[in-house]
C-alpha positions in Angstrom: -82.6 -13.4 4.6 -79.3 -14.5 5.6 -76.3 -14.3 3.1 -74.4 -17.6 3.1 -70.8 -17.4 4.3 -68.1 -17.7 1.7 -64.1 -18.1 2.1 -64.0 -15.0 -0.2 -65.2 -13.1 2.9 -61.6 -13.5 4.3 -59.9 -12.4 0.9 -57.6 -9.1 1.6 -56.0 -7.2 -1.3 -52.3 -8.1 -1.3 -50.9 -6.9 -4.7 -51.6 -3.8 -6.6 -50.4 -3.1 -10.2 -49.9 0.7 -10.9 -50.7 1.7 -14.7 -51.6 4.9 -16.3 -54.3 3.2 -18.2 -55.4 -0.4 -18.9 -53.6 -0.5 -22.3 -50.4 0.2 -20.9 -48.2 -2.0 -18.9 -47.8 -1.4 -15.4 -45.1 1.0 -13.9 -45.1 -0.2 -10.5 -46.0 -3.1 -8.3 -47.4 -2.6 -4.8 -47.6 -5.4 -2.3 -48.7 -5.3 1.4 -47.0 -7.1 4.0 -48.2 -7.7 7.6 -45.3 -8.1 9.9 -44.6 -9.0 13.6 -47.0 -10.1 16.0 -49.9 -11.7 14.2 -52.7 -10.5 16.5 -51.2 -6.7 16.1 -49.2 -6.9 12.8 -47.4 -4.0 11.3 -48.6 -3.1 8.1 -45.8 -2.4 5.4 -46.1 -1.8 1.8 -43.2 -2.6 -0.8 -43.0 -0.8 -4.2 -41.1 -2.1 -7.0 -40.8 -1.5 -10.6 -42.5 -3.6 -12.8 -41.5 -6.4 -15.1 -42.7 -9.3 -16.3 -40.6 -11.3 -13.9 -39.9 -10.8 -10.1 -36.3 -11.2 -10.5 -36.2 -8.2 -13.0 -38.1 -6.1 -10.7 -36.2 -3.4 -8.7 -37.2 -1.9 -5.2 -38.1 1.4 -5.1 -39.0 1.6 -1.4 -40.9 0.4 1.8 -43.7 2.7 3.1 -46.5 2.4 5.7 -49.6 3.4 3.9 -51.2 2.3 0.5 -51.4 6.0 -0.7 -47.7 6.6 0.2 -47.0 3.5 -1.9 -48.9 4.8 -4.7 -47.2 8.2 -4.7 -43.8 6.6 -4.5 -44.5 4.5 -7.6 -46.2 7.4 -9.4 -42.8 9.5 -8.4 -40.7 6.8 -9.8 -42.6 6.8 -12.9 -42.3 10.3 -13.5 -38.6 10.4 -12.4 -37.9 7.7 -14.9 -39.6 9.3 -17.9 -37.8 12.5 -17.1 -34.6 10.9 -16.6 -34.9 9.0 -20.1 -35.9 12.1 -21.8 -33.0 14.0 -20.4 -30.6 11.3 -21.6 -32.2 10.8 -25.1 -31.8 14.9 -25.6 -28.0 14.3 -24.7 -28.1 11.4 -27.5 -26.9 9.1 -25.1 -27.3 5.5 -26.6 -29.1 2.6 -24.7 -26.2 0.8 -23.5 -24.7 3.7 -21.9 -28.0 4.8 -20.3 -28.1 1.2 -18.6 -24.8 1.8 -17.2 -25.8 5.4 -15.8 -29.2 4.4 -14.6 -29.5 5.3 -11.1 -31.1 3.1 -8.5 -34.9 3.8 -8.3 -34.7 4.9 -4.8 -32.1 7.5 -5.8 -34.1 8.6 -8.8 -37.1 9.2 -6.4 -34.8 11.0 -4.1 -33.6 13.5 -6.6 -37.1 14.0 -8.2 -38.8 14.9 -5.1 -35.9 17.3 -4.0 -36.5 18.7 -7.5 -40.2 18.3 -8.1 -41.1 21.9 -7.4 -39.4 23.2 -10.4 -41.1 20.4 -12.6 -44.3 20.6 -14.7 -45.4 16.7 -14.2 -48.4 16.4 -12.1 -47.8 14.8 -8.8 -50.3 13.4 -6.3 -51.4 15.9 -3.7 -51.8 15.0 0.0 -54.8 16.0 1.7 
């Protein structure tokens, strides 16, 4: 018995919303891009912070695999939560926090350099 062809057979995932649970808003958006030669394109993944509008999203980084993209999004989430907690403990008001907030890429860079000392779980590479 043959299955009828459907245009959905050509559908490929292009965007993922990363979230801790379905009831919480996403913490990052991963988008897949195929660049270069259409016959042998390079696959890249862009990771941005989540916001309701594209204009309010900030670039976290570009990577070559979906696993790396998800790890980058998770590391940014952990780094941002840790930074917010640190700033709140210092009784920093929200206006000052917005002015002092590092870029997502810098936050992840610092987080990854110091993650071995943190207690927050990180995805492990296999």
